[in-house]
C-alpha positions in Angstrom: 79.8 84.4 -90.0 81.9 86.7 -92.8 80.8 90.2 -94.2 78.5 89.2 -96.2 76.6 86.7 -94.0 76.2 89.7 -91.4 75.1 92.3 -93.1 72.2 89.4 -94.8 71.8 88.7 -91.3 71.1 92.1 -90.0 69.2 92.5 -92.8 66.9 89.4 -92.0 66.7 91.0 -88.4 64.6 94.0 -89.2 62.5 92.3 -91.6 61.9 90.3 -88.7 61.7 92.3 -85.7 59.5 95.9 -88.3 58.1 93.7 -90.4 59.5 95.7 -93.1 59.8 94.6 -96.9 63.2 93.0 -97.7 63.2 95.6 -99.9 63.1 98.4 -97.5 65.5 96.5 -95.1 68.6 96.2 -97.9 67.6 100.0 -98.4 68.3 100.8 -94.8 71.4 98.0 -94.4 72.7 100.1 -97.6 72.5 103.0 -96.2 74.2 102.5 -93.5 76.9 101.3 -95.6 77.4 104.3 -97.0 77.3 106.0 -94.1 80.4 104.1 -93.0 78.5 102.2 -90.5 79.7 98.7 -90.6 84.1 100.0 -91.5 84.8 98.6 -88.1 82.4 94.8 -88.7 84.1 94.6 -91.8 87.7 95.1 -89.8 86.5 92.7 -87.1 85.1 89.1 -87.7 84.9 89.2 -83.9 82.3 91.8 -83.7 80.6 89.8 -86.4 77.8 87.7 -83.9 74.3 87.0 -84.0 74.1 89.2 -81.1 75.5 92.2 -82.1 74.0 92.3 -85.0 70.9 92.1 -82.8 71.6 95.9 -81.4 72.9 96.6 -85.0 69.8 95.8 -86.5 67.8 98.6 -83.9 70.3 100.9 -84.1 69.4 100.5 -88.2 66.4 100.8 -87.9 66.0 103.9 -84.7 67.9 105.6 -87.7 65.3 105.4 -89.8 63.1 106.5 -88.2 65.7 110.5 -88.5 66.0 109.6 -91.6 62.9 108.3 -94.1 63.6 106.0 -96.7 62.5 106.9 -100.2 59.7 104.8 -101.5 
């Protein structure tokens, strides 16, 4: 999948797994991007799998607890 499709997949999984709004899930993914969480994913297409998206969604959500989203 493309990098953009991968980010969409991670965002969708966050909304489905953790019952967050689309807006909050997008904020988490954008924050992860800003923190360079996805740099390797952009460079290596082989990292953009559904299984990896599930792992990344869980990791990004867990990081949310350390730095809550601003409303």
